[in-house]
C-alpha positions in Angstrom: -10.3 0.6 -0.8 -12.5 1.1 -3.8 -11.9 -1.7 -6.3 -9.9 -3.7 -3.8 -10.6 -7.4 -4.0 -10.9 -9.1 -0.6 -8.9 -12.2 0.3 -10.5 -15.1 2.0 -8.6 -17.1 4.6 -9.4 -19.9 7.0 -8.4 -20.7 10.5 -9.2 -23.8 12.6 -10.5 -23.5 16.2 -9.3 -25.8 19.0 -12.1 -28.3 18.3 -11.4 -28.3 14.6 -14.2 -26.0 13.4 -13.0 -23.9 10.5 -13.7 -20.2 10.5 -13.6 -18.1 7.3 -12.3 -14.6 7.4 -11.8 -11.9 4.8 -9.1 -9.2 4.6 -8.9 -6.1 2.4 -6.7 -3.0 2.2 -3.4 -2.4 4.0 -2.2 -0.9 7.2 -2.9 -1.6 10.9 -5.6 -4.2 11.4 -9.2 -3.0 11.9 -11.3 -6.0 13.1 -15.0 -5.5 12.2 -17.0 -8.1 14.1 -20.2 -9.5 12.4 -23.2 -7.9 14.0 -25.8 -10.6 13.2 -25.7 -13.4 10.7 -23.0 -12.9 8.0 -21.5 -14.1 4.8 -18.2 -12.5 4.0 -18.6 -12.9 0.2 -22.2 -11.9 -0.1 -21.8 -9.0 2.4 -18.9 -7.7 0.2 -21.3 -7.7 -2.8 -24.2 -5.9 -1.1 -23.8 -2.4 -2.4 -24.6 -0.3 0.7 -22.6 -2.6 2.9 -19.6 -2.7 0.6 -19.6 1.1 0.4 -19.7 1.3 4.2 -16.6 -0.9 4.3 -14.8 1.2 1.8 -15.7 4.4 3.7 -14.7 3.2 7.2 -11.4 1.4 6.4 -9.0 3.6 4.3 -5.6 3.3 5.9 -6.4 0.1 7.6 -6.4 -3.6 6.8 -10.1 -4.5 7.2 -10.7 -7.9 8.7 -14.1 -9.6 8.9 -15.2 -13.1 9.6 -18.2 -15.5 9.6 -18.9 -16.9 13.1 -19.3 -20.8 13.1 -22.6 -21.7 11.4 -22.6 -18.6 9.2 -21.5 -18.0 5.6 -18.3 -19.7 4.6 -17.5 -21.0 8.1 -18.0 -24.5 9.3 -20.8 -25.6 11.6 -20.8 -24.6 15.2 -19.7 -27.3 17.6 -22.6 -29.2 19.2 -23.6 -27.6 22.5 -21.1 -24.7 22.3 -21.9 -21.6 24.2 -22.0 -18.8 21.7 -20.2 -16.1 23.8 -17.3 -18.4 24.7 -17.1 -19.6 21.1 -17.1 -16.0 19.7 -14.2 -15.0 22.0 -12.2 -18.0 20.7 -13.0 -17.0 17.1 -11.8 -13.4 17.7 -8.5 -14.7 19.3 -8.0 -17.1 16.4 -8.7 -14.5 13.6 -6.5 -11.9 15.2 -3.7 -14.4 15.5 -4.3 -15.7 11.9 -3.7 -12.2 10.5 -0.6 -11.7 12.6 -1.9 -8.8 14.7 -0.7 -8.3 18.2 -3.0 -5.3 18.6 -6.1 -4.4 16.7 -8.7 -1.7 16.5 -12.2 -3.3 17.0 -15.6 -2.2 15.7 -18.5 -4.1 17.2 -22.0 -3.5 15.8 -25.3 -4.8 17.2 -24.7 -8.2 18.9 -21.0 -8.0 18.2 -20.8 -4.9 20.5 -21.5 -7.3 23.4 -18.8 -9.7 22.3 -16.4 -6.8 21.7 -17.0 -5.5 25.3 -16.3 -9.0 26.8 -13.2 -9.5 24.7 -11.9 -6.0 25.6 -12.5 -6.8 29.2 -10.4 -10.0 29.0 -7.7 -8.8 26.5 -7.1 -5.1 27.1 -3.5 -5.5 25.8 -4.7 -6.5 22.4 -7.0 -3.5 21.5 -5.9 0.0 20.6 -9.3 1.5 20.2 -12.9 0.2 20.5 -16.0 1.5 18.7 -19.4 0.1 19.6 -22.4 0.9 17.4 -26.0 -0.1 18.1 -25.0 -2.2 21.1 -26.5 -3.0 24.5 -25.7 -4.0 28.0 -28.6 -6.4 28.8 -30.4 -8.3 26.0 -33.4 -8.7 28.2 -34.1 -5.0 27.7 -34.6 -5.5 23.9 -38.3 -5.3 23.8 -40.8 -7.1 26.1 -40.6 -10.9 26.7 -43.7 -11.6 24.5 -42.2 -9.6 21.5 -38.9 -11.4 21.8 -40.6 -14.8 21.9 -42.7 -13.9 18.9 -39.6 -12.9 16.8 -37.7 -16.0 17.9 -40.6 -18.3 16.9 -40.9 -16.6 13.5 -37.1 -17.0 12.9 -37.1 -20.6 14.0 -40.2 -21.8 12.2 -40.8 -19.3 9.3 -37.3 -18.1 8.5 -38.4 -16.6 5.2 -41.0 -14.4 6.9 -38.8 -13.9 9.9 -36.0 -12.5 7.8 -38.4 -10.0 6.3 -39.7 -9.0 9.7 -36.1 -8.5 11.0 -35.3 -6.5 7.9 -38.2 -4.1 8.6 -37.0 -3.7 12.2 -33.4 -3.2 11.3 -33.9 -1.0 8.3 -37.0 1.1 8.5 -37.3 3.4 5.5 -35.0 1.3 3.2 -36.3 0.8 -0.3 -37.9 -2.4 -1.5 -34.8 -3.5 -3.4 -32.6 -3.3 -0.4 -35.1 -5.0 1.9 -35.5 -7.9 -0.5 -31.7 -8.2 -1.0 -31.0 -8.0 2.8 -33.7 -10.5 3.7 -32.3 -12.9 1.1 -28.7 -12.4 2.3 -29.8 -13.3 5.9 -31.3 -16.6 4.6 -28.2 -17.3 2.6 -25.9 -16.6 5.5 -27.5 -18.9 8.1 -30.1 -21.6 8.5 -33.2 -21.0 10.5 -31.7 -23.1 13.4 -28.5 -21.0 13.4 -30.4 -17.7 13.2 -32.6 -18.7 16.1 -29.6 -19.7 18.2 -27.8 -16.4 17.5 -30.9 -14.3 18.2 -31.6 -16.2 21.4 -28.1 -15.6 22.5 -28.4 -11.9 21.8 -31.5 -11.7 24.1 -29.6 -13.6 26.8 -26.3 -11.7 26.8 -25.6 -9.4 29.7 -22.2 -7.6 29.9 -23.0 -5.4 32.9 -20.3 -7.2 34.8 -17.7 -6.6 32.1 -18.0 -2.9 31.5 -15.9 -1.8 34.5 -13.0 -3.9 33.3 -12.8 -2.2 29.8 -9.8 0.2 29.8 -9.6 0.7 26.0 -10.4 4.1 24.6 -14.0 3.6 23.6 -16.5 5.4 21.4 -20.2 4.4 21.7 -22.5 5.3 18.8 -26.2 5.0 18.7 -29.1 6.3 16.6 -31.7 8.0 18.7 -34.7 6.2 17.3 -33.1 2.8 16.8 -36.0 0.4 16.4 -34.1 -2.7 17.4 -32.1 -1.5 20.4 -33.3 1.4 22.5 -30.9 4.4 22.7 -31.0 4.0 26.5 -28.9 0.8 26.1 -26.2 2.8 24.2 -26.2 5.3 27.0 -25.8 2.5 29.6 -22.8 1.2 27.6 -21.1 4.5 27.5 -21.8 5.2 31.2 -20.4 1.9 32.3 -17.1 2.1 30.5 -14.6 4.5 32.1 -13.8 7.5 29.8 -16.1 6.3 27.0 -17.4 8.9 24.6 -21.0 8.8 23.4 -22.3 10.0 20.0 -26.1 9.9 19.5 -27.1 10.4 15.9 -30.6 11.0 14.5 -32.3 8.2 12.7 -34.2 4.9 13.2 -32.2 2.3 11.3 -30.3 -0.2 13.3 -28.1 -1.2 10.4 -25.1 1.1 10.2 -25.1 1.3 6.4 -28.8 2.4 6.1 -29.9 6.0 6.5 -27.3 8.7 7.1 -24.3 6.4 6.6 -21.8 9.3 6.3 -22.6 10.4 9.9 -22.0 6.9 11.2 -18.8 6.5 9.3 -17.5 9.9 10.4 -18.3 9.0 14.1 -16.6 5.6 13.8 -13.5 7.0 12.2 -13.2 9.7 14.8 -13.5 7.0 17.4 -10.7 5.1 15.7 -8.5 8.2 15.7 -8.8 8.5 11.9 -9.5 11.5 9.7 -12.8 11.9 8.0 -13.3 9.5 5.1 -13.4 11.0 1.6 -15.5 8.1 0.4 -19.1 9.1 -0.1 -20.5 6.0 -1.8 -20.4 6.9 -5.5 -19.9 4.0 -7.9 -16.8 4.5 -10.1 -18.1 3.1 -13.3 -18.4 4.6 -16.8 -21.9 5.0 -18.3 -21.1 2.1 -20.6 -20.1 -0.1 -17.7 -23.2 0.8 -15.9 -25.2 -0.3 -18.9 -23.4 -3.6 -18.9 -23.8 -4.1 -15.1 -27.6 -3.4 -15.6 -27.8 -6.2 -18.2 -25.8 -8.6 -15.9 -28.3 -7.8 -13.1 -31.1 -8.7 -15.6 -29.6 -12.1 -16.1 -28.2 -11.5 -19.6 -25.3 -13.6 -20.9 -22.3 -12.1 -22.6 -23.9 -13.0 -26.0 -27.2 -11.3 -25.0 -25.3 -8.2 -23.8 -23.5 -8.0 -27.1 -26.7 -8.2 -29.0 -28.4 -5.5 -26.9 -25.5 -3.1 -27.1 -24.4 -3.9 -30.7 -20.9 -5.0 -29.6 -19.0 -8.2 -30.0 -19.4 -11.0 -27.4 -15.7 -10.7 -26.6 -16.1 -7.0 -25.9 -19.0 -7.7 -23.7 -17.0 -10.3 -21.8 -14.1 -7.8 -21.4 -16.5 -5.1 -20.0 -17.8 -7.6 -17.4 -14.3 -8.6 -16.4 -13.2 -5.0 -16.1 -16.2 -4.1 -14.0 -15.6 -7.0 -11.6 -12.0 -6.0 -11.3 -12.8 -2.4 -10.6 -15.3 -3.3 -7.9 -13.3 -6.2 -6.5 -16.1 -8.8 -7.2 -15.5 -12.4 -7.9 -18.6 -13.4 -9.9 -21.5 -12.2 -12.1 -23.8 -13.1 -9.2 -22.0 -10.7 -6.9 -22.1 -8.0 -9.6 -25.9 -8.5 -10.0 -26.4 -8.0 -6.3 -24.1 -5.0 -6.3 -26.0 -3.3 -9.1 -29.4 -4.1 -7.5 -28.5 -2.5 -4.2 -26.2 0.3 -5.4 -27.9 2.0 -8.3 -31.1 3.8 -7.8 
């Protein structure tokens, strides 16, 4: 999938809310549900996240979406219950891409929604992979800690996004933490983020597990700071025939830490061969120079002056870089460089 440009589509729910979804690649549909807040365009530009997509999806049409209130999607209907709305979104997106059956990857909160959808629509899922998920959201920390995080998110979203980044991605470098915190704020308002997080703490799928008949792989990191590994074990124990893979590491975000191990486990759960993608950018040294200057905010004229080339050549370099990486804008290229090149 390296260099593939994603395509943005839209589908309307029964109440008129418009949901944005992205497709990339070719082959049977792999539906990757959003784990937390999301923005299908900005997620695609975040270097580690993009490389994760490229590694997990060769041989598949990767489909992602923004739930209502997130990213490019319309506002969530007033008073809508998040779990019911999410199930309608999954149905609508799967129908919009013309897929009678899909492979499903649920991460974090979307693991819960994936379980519920699988319990209700076993005929539509070939294989199910759950990463960093849980059975009962009430077990994600003690009540005081949950209330504290909810208050920060609702009233101090800037600081709250930074706190969540520290919880989700311990050990990540400063550039990634800053980019991911900013992405969360761009993806959702404080009100939406608070609503989604509150729903995560309230979700309990213990009554759904026994109705999941899809071949399932549960993946969890042993030291996950956001979701205790015991919840992953409970997920696997509750789904008949589910296989459990416990990996070392503390990061809750799949594309932080030893990403290769996560990707390999996911692809194995999907019945796919090991990915050959190992996250190396495919740019020439000159293109990397140009990308660095774009990330510094330089115009084509300034790039030309710095590198002693013509402005038209500079523009051509930028266009070829965006085409190779499948990015739409200079802003996306700047984010890709900041989070991809060390």
